[in-house]
N, C-alpha and C positions, 0 to 999 in steps of 0.2 A: 832677048838677053842670052848672051853666049854662055857656054857651058863653063868657061873659066870664071866668068863673073859670078855665076850662081854658086859655085864652089867656094869662092872667096866670101860671099855673104854668109853662107852657112858657117864657115869657120869663124867669121866675126860674131855671128850670133852665139855660138858656143862659147866663145871667149867672154862675151858680155855676161852671160848667165852663169858661168862657172864661178864658185866661191873661190876665187883666185887667192884671196888672202890666206886661205887655210893650207895653200900648198906652196906658199913662198919659201924659198930656201932660207935656212938660217945662215948665220955667219960661217957656220962650219960646213955649208954646202949640202947638208942632208935635209931633204924635204920632210916636214913634220906637220901634222894638223894641230891647229890652235884648240885648246880645251874651251868648252862653253863656261862663261863666267858664273860663279857661285851665286845663289840667290842672296840678295842683301837682306840682313837681319837687323832690325832696329833693336839695340841693347835696351833692356827694361830696367828701370830703377825704381825703387820704392822709397824715395827719401822724403823725410818730413816736409821739406819745401815743396814737394810735388803736390801735397794735400792741402797746404795752407798758403801757397803762393797764389799769384794772379793767374787767371786763365780758367781753373776749375777747382772744385772743392767738394769733398765728400763730407756730409754731416754724420754725426754718430760715430766717428772714428777718432782714434788717438794712436800716437806713435809709441811703441814699446821698445825703449832703448836697449833693454836687456836681451830681448829676442830679435832685435833689429827688424821689426815687422810692424805693419799696421794692423790694429785690432779694432774690433767693434765694440763700442761702448754699451755695456748692458744698461738697460733703463732702470732707474730706482723704482722700488716697490713701495707703494703708500696705500694704506687701508683707509676706506671711507665707508660710511654707513648709507646705503642706498634707501631711497624713500619706501615707505610701506613695511609692514611686518606681518608675519603669519598670524592666523587667528588665535593660536594658543602657543605658549612655550612648549618645546618639543625637544625629546632626546632620543638616542638609539634608533633614529630613522635612516632612510636612504635618501640621497639626493642625487638626482639624475639630470645631467645637462641634455637638452633637446635642441641642438643648434639649429636644425632646420626649421624649428618654430620659434626660435630665439626665446626659448623658455628653460626654466629650471623646475623640476618636480620634486616636492618634498613628500616622501611616501612613507606611511606607516609610522612606528615608533611609539613613544609613550608621551602623552600630553598632560598638562596640568591645567585643567579648565578654570580654576579659581584660586584664590590665595589661601583657601582652606587647607589645613595640614592634612597630608595622608589622603588626598583625593586623586592622586595620579592614575591614569588608566591607559591601557593599550588602545590604539586606534587603527582603523583601516582608512582614515581619511587621507586624501591627496590634496595638497595645495600647490597651485601653479604660480610661479613668479614670472610675470612678463618683463623681460629685461628692457625692452624698448620703452615701455610706459611706467615701469616701476611700480606695478600693481600686483596684488595677490588675489586669486580667486580659488574657490573650493571646486575641485573637479567634480563632475556629475557621475564619474565611473570610478568608485573607490575600490580599494582591495576587496576581494571576496572574504578574506579572513584577516583579523588583526595580526600583526607581525612586528617584532622588535629585535633589535640586536642581530640583524640578518647581514649577510654578505650581499653586496649590490654590484651588478655588472650590466653593461649593455653590449650586445653583440648584433650588429646589423640593425634590424627592426625589432629586436627582442630585448626587453628589460627583464631582469631576473633578480628576485629576492630569494636567498637560500639560507635556511637556518633560523632559529628563533629561540627566545627564552621567555617563557610566560612570566608575568609579574608574580611575586610571592604573595600569597594570601596571609595577611597579617592575622586573621582570625583562625587560621588552621596551622597545625604542626606538620601536616602531610605535604611533602614537597610537590611541586608541579614539574613534570618532565617535559623536555622538548620533544616536539614531534618531527623535527627535521623538515619543517614545511618548506616547500618551494613554490613560488608563485611567479608566473610569466605574463608579460604584457606585450601584445602585438601592436606595434604602432601603426601598421598599415591598415588593420581592421578595428583598431581601438577596442580590443577585447582582452579580458584577463582570462587565464586558465591556470589549472594546477599542473605543476611538473612532478616528476618522480621525487618522492621525499628522500632524504638522506637515509642510508642504511641505519637500521635500529641501533646497532652498537656504536655508530659514528654520528648519530644525530646530536648536533650541538648548537649552541648559541654563544655570543661573546667570544667567537673564535677570531683568528687572523684570516684575513681574505685577500686574495690576489687574483687578477684576471689577465690572461694572455692569450690572444689569438683564439677566442671562442671557448676557452677552458677556464673554469673558476677553481681556484684552490682554496681549500678550507683546512686550517691547521689549528690545533688545540681546542680551547673553548671549555664549556661545561655543558652537562646534559640535564641539569635540573636545578631548582632554586634551593636556597638554603646554604648551609655550611658544607659544601661538597667538594670532592677531589677535582682538581683540574684534569683535563683530558690531554693525552699525548698523541692522539690519533691525527691522521691527515688524509684527505680524499680530494678527488678532483671530479668536477662536473662538466661534461660535454654538453655545451648549450644546444648545438644543432641536433644532437641525437637524444637529448633528455636522459643521459645515463650517468651513473655514478661509478668510480673506480677507486678502490682502496689503495693508498699509497703507504709508504714506510712511515713508521711511528717516529715522533720526535724523541730525542734523548732526554729532553726536559719537558714535563707537562707545563702548559702555559694557558692563561686566560687573558684575553684581550692583547695579544702580541701584535706588532706591526709585521706585515708581510708584504713582500714584493717580488715579482718576477723580473730578473735581469740577465740578459744574454745566456739563456738556457738553464739558469739556476733559480730556485725558489729560496729566498732569504727570509728568515724568521728572526725577529729581534725583540727583546724585552718581554713585557707582560708580567702576570702574576704566576706564582707557583704556590702549592699548598702542601702542607705537611699534616698527615692524619694523627690525631691524638685521641686517647680514650681514657676515661676515668670512671670509677664507680660501677663498672660493668655495663654502662650505657653504650649507645651507638657512637661510633667515632665522629669527631668533629674535625674541622680543618682550620689551620691557622694560615694567613696569607702573607707572602713575602714577595717583594719585588725582585726581578731577575734582570741582569744587564747582560746576559749571554746572547750569543747569536748562533744560529744554525743555518745550514743551507743544504 
């Protein structure tokens, strides 16, 4: 092959491989590069017809014409009575969901063992409800101590009952004081232990209770039986470290208020408040009034 022929083939190869379309002169005679095409974008639409037409359909949705959007239909809530009942009527107890065992644990409180009047009693009994089978059984590992009107929380594998209010002795005029009892259950070892009790001046029952991220909050309540003053104290319990910390006092003393932690704030709503009165030189008694105020 001659040198001239080889040069011609090289030039032809370069011509064939060159992106010649990008250097074609425009009508004005100036060479310019063509821009790469923009990616194609499929326009999205959320029309009602898209969901109810043929081809595909989403169940549990509806079209909100005001907001011009598809919304999820919330299921209706209906109550039903599952099979089986606890052994005794019970109040002031704790109810713990144990989802890994598909069980509910009814712990402590006050039971009414018979229809006889004035025979209610505190209990250490734990009854377990099997959600799958709808059956109740009495746990073989009860509370170490009776406990009622306590706050209840679960954090990891730990169940906590904090606070208490003993039943009033109808045969005695001497009030019973709360001990600030704390009892803890370890689900891994299936054992009970006593936690650090509430500080003496803040030991209460019938309080408002809220739990968030391993901390239980206790607000208001009472510290003894009988006609006594409501408390305005608040405390927090660190479940991991088993320690109590005093918090700021409420502006209104409250018994059995509702309490909840929400976005960094602790909300306390409602409950009872008391007003002390005294007559004839005797000890003060308390009258009870509902309150509809809210604090945070």
